[in-house]
N, C-alpha and C positions, 0 to 999 in steps of 0.2 A: 456942065455935066448935069444930067437929070438928078433932081433931089433924091429920088428913090434909089438911083444907082449909087449916089454919094453915101446914102445911109447904109446900103448893103456893103459897100467897100469898107466904110468905117466900122461897121459891126464885125465883119470878117477879120479886119486888122486887130480890133480890140480882143476878139476871141483868141486869135493866134498869139497875141502878146500875153494874155491872161492864162492860157492853158498851161505853160510851163510852171507858172507860179502855183497853180492849183495842185499840180502833181509833184511839187518839190518835196524831197525827203526832209523830215524833221528829226533833229538829234535831241535825245533826252539823256539826262544823267540820272543814274539810279540814286534814289533817296535812301541812304543807309539807315535812317531812323524808322523807315517803314518797309524794309525789305529783309525778310528772314527766311533763308532756306532751311528747311527742316528735314530730318530723316527719321523714318519709323521702321522698327524691326521687332520680330517676335523674340522675347527673352525667355528661353526654355519652355515656351508654350504657356507660361503663366500670364503674360500680359504683352501688349504692344507698347514698347517704349518709344518715346518721342524726345528728340533732342534738336537743337538748332545751332546755327552760327550767327553770331552777333555783329559781325563786320563784313559787309559786302559792298563792292564798288563795281562800276561798269557803265557802259554806254549802250543805248538802244537807238537805232535809226529806223524810222518808219516812213514809208510813203503810202498813206492809207488810200489815196486815189489810185495809185498803180498797183497796190496790194503787194508791196515788196518791203524788205527790211533786213536788218541784221541785229544781232545781240552779242555783246561781249561782256562777260561777268567774271570777276575775280572774288573769291571767297577767302577770307583769312581763316585758315584751318585752325590756328591757335585760338580763335574766338569761339571754339566749340563750347556749347553750354548744355550739359546733361542734367543740370540741377544739383550736381554733386561735384565739389572741387576735387575730391579724390578721384572720381571717375573721369573728370575732365583731363586730369594729368595722365591717367591710365590709357585713355583712348587716343592720346597724342603720342604714345610710344610706337616703336617700329612695327609692332604686330598689327596696328590699325593705321592711323593717319601719318605716323612718322613725321611730325611737324618740324622737327629739328632739321631734317633734310628737305622736306617738301612743305614749306610754310603756306602754300596757297593751293586752292582747287580752282580750276578754270572751266568755263564753258564758252565756246565760240560757235556761233550758228553757221550752218551751211545752207539753210533755206528756211523760208517761212511759208505757211499756207493760211489763206483766209477762207472763211465761209461767209460770203456776202461781205459786210463791212466789219466783221469780227475776226480777230486773229484766232485761228483754230489750233495751230500747232507750230512748233519750232524744232527743226532738225538741227543737230549740231554735234560737236565733239566735246565730250566731258573728259577732263584730265584730273586724275587723283593719283598721288604718289608716282608721278611721272608716266603713268599708263593712260593712254588716250583711247576711248571707245566711243562709237557713235550712239547717240540716244535721241529719242523724240520726246519733247515736252508737250503733253496734251494740255491745251489751255481750256480751263473750265469757265473762266470769266475774263472779260476784257472790256475796259471802259476808259474813254478819254473825255475830259471836260476841263474847263478853266478851273484852276486850283483856287478855291475861295480865299485862301490866305496869301499865297505867293503871287497871285494875279498873273500866272503863266499857265500855259496848257500843261496838264498833267495826265498821265496814263497809268493804269494799274492792271494787273493780271494775277490770276492764280493758275499754276501749272503743276503737273505731276508726271513722274516717270518711274519705272522700276529698273533697278540694276542688281547685279550680283556682286557683292563686295569682294568675293574671291577673285573675280576678273581684274580687280584693281590692286591685288596683293594685300588685301585686308581681310582675309577669310578666317582669322583665328576664331576658334571655338565653334565653328560651324560643324554639324548642323544644329547643335543645341541652341546656339544663338543664330537666328536664321541668316542664311547666306543672302536671301532676297531682301532687298531694302527698298522701301518706297521713299522717293524724294518728293517733297511738297514745297513748292516755292511760292511765296507771296511777295510780289514785287510792285513797287511804285516808283515812278520816274517823272522828272519835271523837264520840260523843254528848255534847252540852253538859250 
């Protein structure tokens, strides 16, 4: 066989074998110590209050070459942190999160969108108090690189969406305390 033909066949074979590896989905586990979903709302028009959840777990699957992926997140609703232990207990009662009956908040993606190499948004189903509604998380930053301490690939993102808490059965004191709530999610995840 002609050396040039052999080289062409070998190159084609190598590319065919390598192509699936380049486009393989990667699975990441959410880093609970650097992932904090927050919620912001107007308190009687006096100020914008910000609270967060301290315990979050989940899995992110990304195929950056194919521009596909999925996200599944579970938030421990009992880990709500308003900055006041008294209000933490109040916001867990049945008028708001009702954590005794609904201890978790979940998000499960239905699709992802990329803008070039950057993750731009994630569509999915948000479940609070047993009520599921579609939301779109708009991603304002997205970055993947080798984690300098863990020596594994890590990815991080910041995302936001707006919801109406009354749609999830948590509309007490509206409109004095705003019905519209901004969700702000800072997430970091490490490849398994």
